[in-house]
N, C-alpha and C positions, 0 to 999 in steps of 0.2 A: 504494500500500500504506500501511496505517496500523498502528501498534502499539497494543494495548490491554492494560492490566493489569486483570484481572478476578478476582473471587472467585466460584468455581464450586463449589457445594455445600460451601461453607465452606473451600475450598482456594484459595490465590492461584495464578493462572495467567496467563502472558503469551502473547499470540497476535499474530502478524503476519498481517494479513488484507487482502483487497481491500475497500475501504470500501463497494462496491456489493454485496458478498456478503451473503447473508441470515444471520441469527443461527442459524437452523436448520441451514444447511449447515456453518457453522463448528463448531457443537456435534457434528454427526453425522460430517462427513468429516475435519475436522482433529483434533478431540478424541475422536472415536470414542464419543461419548455417544449411542448410537443408540436409547436409550429414548424420546427425543423423536422422534415420527414426523412425516412429511410426507404429508398426504393430498391435499387439493384444491390446495395450493400458492397459494391465493388468499385465505386468511384466512377461509374460510367453514365450516371443520369443527372447528377447535380441537384437532386431533390433535397439533399442534406446540406446545401451550401450555407455557410456562415462566413462572417468576416472576422479574421483573427489578426489583431494588430495591423489593420489596414490591408490585409491580404485575403482575397477570396479563397476559401478553404472548403474542401469536401470532407465534412466531418465524419462520414461513415468509414473512412479509411485513415483517419488521423488518430493515432494512439495518444493517450494522455501523456505518455513520457515525452512526446514531441511538443506538447503545449507548455510554453515557458511560464514560469511563475510570474505573475503580474500581467499576463496577457489580457488584452482588451478584446472581448468577444462580443460581436454584434449579431443578433438573430432577428428573425422576422418580427418577434414581439417588441423589439426596440425601435422598429421603423414607424409604426403607427397602429392605432387601435380602432375598433369600431366606434364611429362617431368622430374620430380624429385621425383621418387618413393622411398618409404621405402621398404626394402627387403620383408616385409610381403605383400605389395601390388603387387610387381613384382611376387612373388611366387604364389599369388592368380591368377594372369593372366596366368602364364605358366602352372599351373596345372588345368586350367579350373574350378577353384573354384567359379568364378562368372558366374553363368548361368543367371537367371533373374537378379541377382545382388542386389536385394532389401535388403537381410540380410547381404550382404558382409561388409558394414561399421561396423555394430555391431559386427560381428565375428572378423574382423581385429583389432578393438579396444580391444576386449576381448583377442585376442591372444597377443597383445602388453602388456596387463596387466599381462598375464601369463609369457611371456618371461622376463618381468621386474623382476618378482619374482623367476623365474626358467629358467635360461639361456639355459639349456640343458635337456628339458623334454623328457620322453619316449612317444611313441605313445599313450599308455594307459593313461598316465598323461594328455596329450592333450585332449583325449576323456572325461576323468573324469572332467576336467576343464569346457569343454563346457556343460557337463551334469549338473554339480553343478550350473553353472551360467545360465542355461536354455537358451542357444543359440540354436535356432531352425532353421533348414534349410529344406525346402520341396523339393528342386531341386536336390541335389547332392549326397545324401546318406552318407554324411560326409567324406568319404574316401579322396576325393581330398583336403578337407579343412585340414585334418591332414597332408597329404603329403606337403601342402603348408607351414604349421607351421614348420614342421621338416626341410625343406630346408631353410626357413628364419632364423631359429636358427643357421644353419651352416654358413650362410652369416654373421650374427651378431657376431659369434664366430671367424670369420676369416678363417673358414675351406672351404669356397666356395666363389668364386667371383661372384658379380652381373652379370658380363659379361658372366660367364660360366652358370649361371642360366637362362639367357635370351634365348628366342627362336632364332635359327639361320636358315636363309633361306637356303635350299639345294643349292648345286652348280648349279643345272640345273634351279633354280628359280621357280620350280614347287611347288605350295602350296596344290594341291589336295591330300588328303589322309595323310597330315602331321598334326602336332600339332600346326599349326599357330594359335595364340590367336585371339579370335573373335574381330572385330573392336571396339565394345562397351566396351571391358573389362577395359580399362584404366579409363574411366569415372565412371564405376561402382565401381572400387576398391578405387577411390579417393573421392567418395561421390559427384562428380560433375554431375552425371547423374540425371536429374530432372524427378522424377516419378510424378504421377498425383497430389498427395497432395503437393509436392514441387512446382509444377507449380501453384497450387491453392494459395499458400502463396504469389506468385508474380503476382497475377491477378491485374488489374487496380482498382483504387478507384471507388466506386460505385457498385462493384460486390456484389450481394446478396448471402448470405449463406442460404442453404436450410436445412430443417429438415422434416422428414416424419411423418405423422400420420398413424400408422400401426395397423392392426388387432392383437388383443391378444387372439383371438379364431380361430379355424381352419375351421369353416363352419357356415355361418349365412346369413340371409337376412338383408339388410340395410334399416332401417325405416326412418332415418334422420341423417343429419350432421349439427351441430350447430357450426359455427366458430366465433360467435359474441364476446365471451370473448377473444379468441386468437387475434382478430384484435385490441383489446384495449391494448395489451401488448407492452412494450417499444421496439422500433426498428423494429417493424413489418411493412413490406411493403404491404404484401397481404397474403391471405390464399387461395390456389387454390384447387378446387375439380373437379370432372368429368365435371361439367358445364363449366369449363374454357378451356377444351380441344377442339381445333378447328376442329379436324378430327373425325374419327370413334371411337376413344378412345379404340382401340384394337390393339394388336400386332399380326400380322398374322404369322401362321406357315409356310406360303409361299409355301412349298413343301408338299403337302398332297397326299398320295396314292389314286388311284381311288376308292378302296374298303373301304376307311376310312369312318365311319359313321358320323364323325364330319366335319365341314367346315374349321377348322383351325383358326377361328376368336374368340377363346374362352378366351383369356387372356386380361383382361382390363389393360390399363395404370394406371388409377385411378378407383378403384372399384365404381360402380354406383348402381347396384341392389343387389349384393351378395359379401360376402367374401368367398374365396375358399380355403385359407390356412393361417396359422399363418404368420403374417408379411406382408400380402397384403397391398399395399399402398392405403390409402383412401383420404388423402389430403397432400398438400405440403405447408409448411410455408416458406415464403421468408422474410428474415430479414437482418439487418445490420451485425449481428454477429451470429456465430453458436450457442453460448449460448442463445442469445435472440430467435433464431428460435426454439431451443429445448424447451425452457421454454413455448413458445407460443403453440407449438405442444401438450404439456401436457394439455392445456386448451380447445382443440377441443373436443366437445362431440359428440360421435357417438352412435346412438340408434340402437341396434342390436336385432334381433330375432334369437337366437342361434338354429342351426340345428344339427342333428346327424353328427358327424365327422367320416369319414371312413378312418382310418389311415393305412390301408394295403389293398393289392389287394383282399385277401379273404373276408375282411369285405365289400368292395365295390361291390363284386360279389354276396353277399348274396341275397336271394330272396326278403327280406324285405327292401333292401337298396333303398333309393330314388335316382333319377338321380341328380348327382352333377351339371351338366349343363342341365337344363330342355329341353327335346326334343332330347337329345343325350344319348344313353345308356352308362352306366359306362364302359362296355366292347365295345369299339368303333372301334377296328381293330383286324382282325384275319389273321394269316399267316400260311400256310401249308408248309410242306416239303415232297416232293414225289420224291424218287429216286429208280430206279430199280424195281424189282418185289415186290408184296405185302409181307409185313413182317409177316402176321399171320402164314402161313405155315412154314416160316423160323423159327419162335420162337417155333412152335409146335413140330418141329423135331430136334431142336438144342440140342446137347449134354450138352452144358453149357450156362446158362442164369444168368445174374446178374441184379439187379434193386435196385434203391435207390432214395430217395428224397433229394433235395439240396436247400440251400438258400444262396444267396449272397446279402448283405444288402446295406443300403443307405450310402455308403462311402462318407464322406465329403472331399472336395478338399483341405481344410486347407492351402491356400496360406498364406504367411506371410503379404503381402500387402492387406489390405481390399479394397473392391470395391470403386472406386472413379471416378469422372468425372466432366466436366463443359461444358457450352454451351454459345453461344452468337450469335447475328446476325451481320455478317460482313458488310463491307462498300458496298458490292455488293448486299446487301439485302438477302443473303443466311444464313440459319441457320447452324451453325458450332458446331458439337458435338465432344468433346475430351473424350476418355474413354479408358478402357482396352480391348475393343472389339478385338476379334481374327477373326471376319468375317465382315470387314468393309462394303463391298458392300452388302453382305447378310443382315446385320442389317439395312442398309439404306432402302432396299426394304421391310423389315419386319415392320419398324416403321413409314415410311413416310405416308401411308394412315391414320394411327391412329392419327398422329400429324396434318393432314390436310395440308401437305406440298408436293409439287410436287418433284419427285426424283431429278430433276436437280436444285432444290433450297435447297438441303440438302448436306452438306459436313460432312464426317466422318473421324476423325483423331485418330490414336492410339497413346496414350502417351507411353513413355517407361513404360513397365508394369512389375510389380512383377508377379511371376508365376500365371497362371490360371488353368493349367492342364485340360482345357476343359470347365470349367463352363462358360467362356465368349464366347463359341460358341453360347450361347443364349444371347439376349439383357438382361441387368439387369436394370441399371439406365438411359440408353441412352434416352429412351422416356420421363422419368421423368424430366431430366434436359432440354430436348427439349421443353416440355410443359411450364416449368417455364420461359425459355428465351423468348419464343413467347408471353406469357401472360404478362410479366413484361416489355419487351423491354430492359432489362438490362442483363449484363453477370451474370451467376449464377454458384454456385459451391456446390457440394454435395460429402461428404466423409462418407462412412459407418463406424460405430464402429464395433468391432468384433462380437458382438451379432447380428447385422444386417447382417454381412457377413455370419454368420452361418445360420441364420433363413430366410433370404430373398435373397438367391442365390440358384441356382439349385444344386442337389446332384445326385450321381449315382443312377440309377433306380434299385430297388431290383428285382431280378428274383426268383420266386418260380418254381422249376424244378423237374420233374420226368423223369428219363432216364433208359432205359433198353437196355442191349446189349446181343447179342447172338454170340457164338463162337463154332468152332469145338474143338475136343480134343487137337489139336496141338496149339490152341490159335488163329487161324485165325478168324478174325471177319466175321460174316455172315450177321448181320443185327442190326439195332438200331431203337428204338421207343422213341419218345420224347414228352413231354408236358411242356410248360412253360408259366407262367403268369408274365407280366411286370407291376410293380407298378410304373406308370409314373407321379404320382402326379396329380394336377388338370389341367395342361395345356398340350395340345396335341402336341406342336411343336416337330417334329422329333421323336415322339413316335412310329410311324409306322416303320420308318427306324430302330430304335433300336430293335424293335421286330423281324424284318427281320434278325438281327444279330444272333438270336438264331438258325434260319434255316441255316445260313452260317457257324457257328462256334461251335455248339455242335458236337463233334466228328471230328473236323477239324484236319488234319494231318494224317488221317488214311484212308486206302482203306476200305470202307464199302459199299458193293454192293447193300444193300437193306435198305432204310430208310423211315419211315413214322412218321410224327409228326405234332403238331399244337401248335402255340403260340398265345397269345392275349395281347393287350395293355389295361390296366385298369386305369380308372380315379379314383384317391383317393384325400383325403384332406391333405396328408402329403406334404413335400417339393417337388416342381416341379422337374421333371427329366431333367437333362441337360447332355451334353456330359461330359465324364470323360475319361481320358487316357485309351485306350483299348476298349472303347465304345462297350459294349455288350460281348466282348470276355472274360473279367475276370469272368463274370457270366456264360456264356455258357461253356467255356472250364474248369472251375472249376468242373462242374458236370461230364463231360466226362473224365477228367483226374483223378479225385478221383475214379470214377467207373472203370477205367482201372486198377487201383491198386486192387480194389475189385475183378475184374476178374482174375488178376494174382494170387491172393491168392487162389481163388477157383480152378484154374488150377494147382496150385503148381509150378508156373513159375515165374522167376525173372521179376519184373516190367519193367526194362530197355529192357530186351530181348523180352518181349511182344510188346513193342513199336517198337523195331527194326523189328520184324516180320511183323507188320501191317502198318508201315509208308509209305508215298507216294513213289512209284517207277514208272518208265515209264509204261504207260498204266492205271494207277490209276487216279481217278478223285476226286475232292472235294465233299462235301455234295451237292453242287449245280450242279454237273455234269461237272465242268470246269476242263480242263487239267492244273495242276500246271505249272507255267512258268519255274521252276527249280525243280530238284529232289535231293536236297542236304541233306535231313534228315538222310539217312543211314550213310553218311560220318560224319555228326555231332554226331551221336550216337557212331560211332567208335572212334571219337575224345574224347568223354567223358568217354568211358568205363573204361580205366585204372584208371582214377581219381575216378570213381564211385566204382570200386572194392577196391581201397585203402581206400576210405572214409568209406565203410562198415566195413572193417577190423579194422579201427581206432575206429569206434563207438562200435564195439564189445569189443575191448580192453579197452576202456575208460569208459564204462558203469559201474555203481556201483549200489548198492541197493537203494541209495538215489537219484542218478542222472542217469536217463536212457537216452541213446543217440541213435539216429537213422538217417537214410539217406532216403531222398525222391526225386523222380524225377517227372517232368511233361514236357509236350510238348506244345508250344504256337505257334499260327499262327494268322496273321492278314493281311488284305489288305491295300495297300498304295493308298488311294484315296477315293473319294466319288463314290458311285455305278454308274456303267454304263459309258456313254461317258462324263466323267468329263473333264472340259476344263479350260485353264488358259491363261493369257496374261502377257507380260512384254514389256516395251519399252527399247530400247538401242539407245543411242545418242552419237555421236562424238562431243566433245566440241571444241571451238576455240583454247584452249591451247593443243589440241590433247589428252586430257584425255577422258575417256568414262564414261558416267553415265548410270546406270541401274535403271529403275523406276519399282517398283512393289508394290503390297500390300500383300507381304508375311509377315503376322503379326508375331511379335516376343513376346512370353511370356516366354522367358528363353531358348527355345529350340535351338536358334542360327540362326535365319533367316538372320541376317547380315552376318554371316560366310558362311551360305549356299549359299547366293546370290553371295558373293565375290568369293568363291571357284569355284562355277559352272561357273561364267562368266570368271574368270581368266583362267580356263582350256580350255574353248571354244576359248578364244582370244589368247592363247599361240602362234599360228602360226604367229601372228604379233609381238611377243616379248613384249607384254604389261606386265608391272610390277604391282604387287598388289596395290601399292600406286597410280597408274594411273587410278584406277577404283573408281568412286564415287557412292554412294548409295543414292537414294531418295526413301523413302519407307513409305507406310502406311498413305497416305493422298489421299482421293478419288478425290480431286480437281486437282491433278497433276499426279497421278499414275493410271494405268489401273486395271481392275478387274482380280486379280490373283486367286481369290477364297479364302475361309476361311482357316485358319491354324489349321486344325483338320484332324483326320483320317490318320495321317502320310502322307498326300497327297502332302505337299508342295515341298519337295525335288524332288519328281518325277514330279509333274504337273508344278509347277512354274519353276523348274529346266529345264524341257524340253522347256518351253516357253522362258527362258533366252537363252538357247543354240540356239533356232531358231532365236531369235532376233540378237544374236551375229553373226550367220552365214550370215544373211541378210546384216548386216553392213559390214562384211568382204568382202562379194561379191561385194558390192558397192565400197569399198575402193581398191579392188584388181586390179592391172594394168596387162597389157598383159605380162609383164616380171615377174609377180608374186610378185613384191614388192607392197607396199600399199600407197595409196594417203594420203596426209595430209588433215587437215580440209580446209585449204585455197584452195587446189587443188580440193577438192570436191565441194566447193562453186563455184569456177571458172568454173567447168565443169557442174554446175547445177545438181549435183547428190545429192539426199537427204542424210542428215546426221542423220536422226532419223528414226528408224524402229520399227515395232510392231511384236514381236515374239508371235506366237500362237501355242497351242498344245491341241489336244483332245485325250483322252485315247481310245484305241481300245478295248472297253469293252461294255457289254450289261447289261441291268437291269434284275434282277430276276423276274420271273412271280409269279402268285398267288400260285404256287406249289413250289416256291423257286428255280426254274431252271433258270440258266443264267450264264454268264461270267462276274461277277460284277467288277473285278479288273484286271488291266494289270500287276501289280506287287504285290507280297506278301512279308511278312517278316516271318522268321522262327526262333524259339528259343527252346533250350533244357535247362531246369533249374534243378539244383541239390541243395538241401538244407540239411545242417547238423545241427541237433538241439539237445538240452539238455532239458530234462523234469525233473523238481524238483518234486519228487513223493509226498512229504509232502504237497505241496501247489498247484500243477498243473501248476506252472509257466513255460513257455516255453521260452528258449533263443535260437535264431538262431546264431550259432557259425561261420558258413561259408555259402556263396552262390556262386555257380558257374553257369555261363551262357555261352553256346555255341550259337552264333547267326549268321544267314546268312541274311545280310541286303544289299546284293550286294556289290559293291565297296564302300569304305567309303569316303565321301566328306571331312571330317575332323575328324581324330581319336579322338582328344581331346574332341570335341563336342559330338561325338557318345558315347565315354566312359562315359561321364557325364550323357547322357541320360540313359544309361544302369544302372549306379549306382543309379540314382534317382528313376527310375521306379521300380527297385528291392526293394528299401527301402519302396516305397509306397505299394508294394505287401506284404511285411512283416507286415506293418501296417494293411492292409486289412485282412490278415490272423489272426492276434492276438489281435488287440486292437481297430481299428478305427470303429466308428459308428456315425450315426445321426438318432437315433430312438426316444430318449427321448429329447424333444425340450429344456427343462430346463437344464437337466444334460449335454447334448452334445453340448452346445452353446459356449464353450470355447475350446481353443487348448488342454488343459490338459483334460478337461471333455470328449472331443471327441476321446481321445486316440492317440494324436499326438506322433509319435516316435522320441525321442531325440537320441543323439549320442550313448548312451550305449544300446539302443534297436536295433540298426543296427550293424551288424558285421563289424569289420574293415577288415576282410578277405573276399573280394569279388573278384573272379577271372573271367576275361572275356576272351573268345576265339572267334575268328571270322573265318568263312568260307566265303570268298568273291567270290560268284558266280555272275558274271556280268549279269545284267538284260537287255534284248533286248530293253525294253521300258523304261529304266531308263536313266537319263542324265549321260553320261560317265559311265554307268553300275550300277548306284546307285538305290537302292530301298529306302523306308522310314526307319525310325528308332524309333521315339519317343513312339509309341504305344507298340511296341514289348515287352519291359521289364516288362510291367504290364499285359500282356495277361494271364499269368498263374503261376507266381512264388509262389503265395499263395497256389496253389494245391501241389506244391513240399513241402512246409512247413507242410501242413496238412498231407500229405503222410508220411513225416519224423516223425511226432508226433506219428502216428500209429505204424510205424516200431520201434519206441523207446519204447513205453509203452503199445501198444495195444488198444489205444483209438482213434476211428475214429470220427472226427468232420465233420459233413456235413452241418452245419448251422453256418455261420461266424458271428462275429469273435470268435476265439477259446480262449475265456477268461479263466484265470486260474480256475475259479469256474466250468466252463464246463468240462475242462480236469480233474479236481479233482473229479467231479461227475462221470465221466466215469471210473476213476481208482477205485473209491469206488464200483461202480456197478459191476466191473469185479471180485471183491474179493469174 
């Protein structure tokens, strides 16, 4: 132990610490300054940034023995507090720079250090600073962060007043469609928003810390588990195995298609007979401290009989592959697509035919906050689980039977969550902390390190695709044939639904009269497949959008004009035979065309022998909802002080559920003159809020939004007097009129059948992407210099939030195109190793344009938004690379060595 006298945020503090302890842990766990976050724990994300004696410091990798006595330490808590914000914090709010907000304190402290050294930086200097200091953001695409720093610098220089920077409510009081900052923004920018690990620091005495015993092979039979040595370790309370699970010890997929050959009960909570993938949990050590739990976990001995590991769909489909789940074939679901007349004669007589093979891989979600959760049994005898879940009621029903708990005895609560981007559509640690709380009778806490985040949470499921298109000489599409195999990892949950996405979105956006195809879900031993933004469309549409460019080349036709010729117009139908709800694609292409022509001219002008430049386009479509008659509920209640509370489980993982709820409710309640500050939000606790459905598939703004509107309308109907004024709470009670109402809504949609025919979504989202790239001929390195997006998302509930979603999704698309992967478990288990895009990998020049076509079945005309920007920007990047240098990459990511190999092959 060592003693340090420090000055922390201007106040002298004396601490006694282990010299090997990190500064981050001392700040967080001893001093309870939890505004400093720990993300990667490896100095690769900057969430832990503090300023130590004038130097920006990554506190998660700074040992206390390196912190000098008398050091002056500055954390986010020293910058500004709620109600007394620093210009950087206000700028972060008004530019929408805090989405999930987990990285915000680290970025703001980093920006403070920059502005201390350079009071008037250029945009490029801000970007270079964030790059040099490894500040990582997965939500925003960095542009809003740079915007915020530039405005804060103006305030600090006296060029801009704080009052002029702050958001101002329009004169009509309407917040729908404005840049009203999200309600949670102030807490996020001041470090006062408590995420899961922050709440874990503040758990009561007696809380047990958990560590997992995990598989280090990808496929094996379990012969025995010896916990005897671990139980002797200091501080250990217990070591739990499958024998300690009170229920079925399985997580159910819950929704399994009728033709699925599995039963959905294939995922163990704790492995009992087999290991199915690297990282599978075999035992849980419960101890007084995290260090003690981890030390004991290393002492658990697991006797394994290793089996062949099938790490891709083709490997698992091989004739000699054994069944990963005995009794269920590795190919356990098949989905056909049948539209119009048979394709064989169409292709036999078509003047122009193109065909290619495509691969979109196992993109990791790469949130900055690793997975975290805790559980306890409350005073009512109910098991309460807190986590990052984005499907609270869904997960409740998925894990309750496995835990041996009745659904009404289980409460699910979402903590403020760092981004998930869909991986939390699947349960991760929820059942594990539930098992431990039930077995020990004590509160329990579990926080993954980043290696566990990478290796033991779901990933995007790779698609192996073959697509053929037939067209006449004018370029009009005549038919399409498709084949796709989905590597969904070892667990089947939602695998059939994902495979259906191939039938729905390969070729989406175009009138194709004749389609035949078949897809299949394949069980493998790689990371399990979970939802990821775009869910099936980034794979499906990559194939058809790159093939459209191949077709345009064969026709000698401009790629944008080929899309204009074939995009949806009145009378056209989707691949599933559904009438699109709007026909705005021609208008969107018209809007892009002048910018496209200018970009092509610029690329020709700026290309050199060493740096080739090119422009690429792609079209993206996605549905806003879960398939078929998706449904949602919300409560709306008038309070004694005449404020109104909205209750829902619109889970928030950075996309802005609080803002969506507030904007939707405020717009519905405007006839009563309700102000935004009179609306309270109670969200994401199943003990008090109804089942609004999971926050995935861009469904929430439509589905929960419609339920909120329905509830508000019921309340207003109850409050409305004959003279069209409105009753107060006291008047409602006096007249015995209910003050609380349940809003419900069900989408007018139908499920697709075994041939892929149906009307699966009531609202869609449409996007047109343009990418401008530079290719370094000597190395194959690709730089995206500009991205442009024309989007139709219906009316915008909040422009600031929607802009942020577009920027962030485009950035993830660039990562998918060029760097991101999780194929090599060892190499890809860190942010840097997995190809995380930092500030200089994402262009500062991202242009957004909207065509706001109101949706009949959207609240106040809105559709969804979050999925759209990652439907297909990567295809635009890949098409731009080809147009720059003649290299067509069809298997992602387009690493420099792949592009360079293509350049060499062309010589």
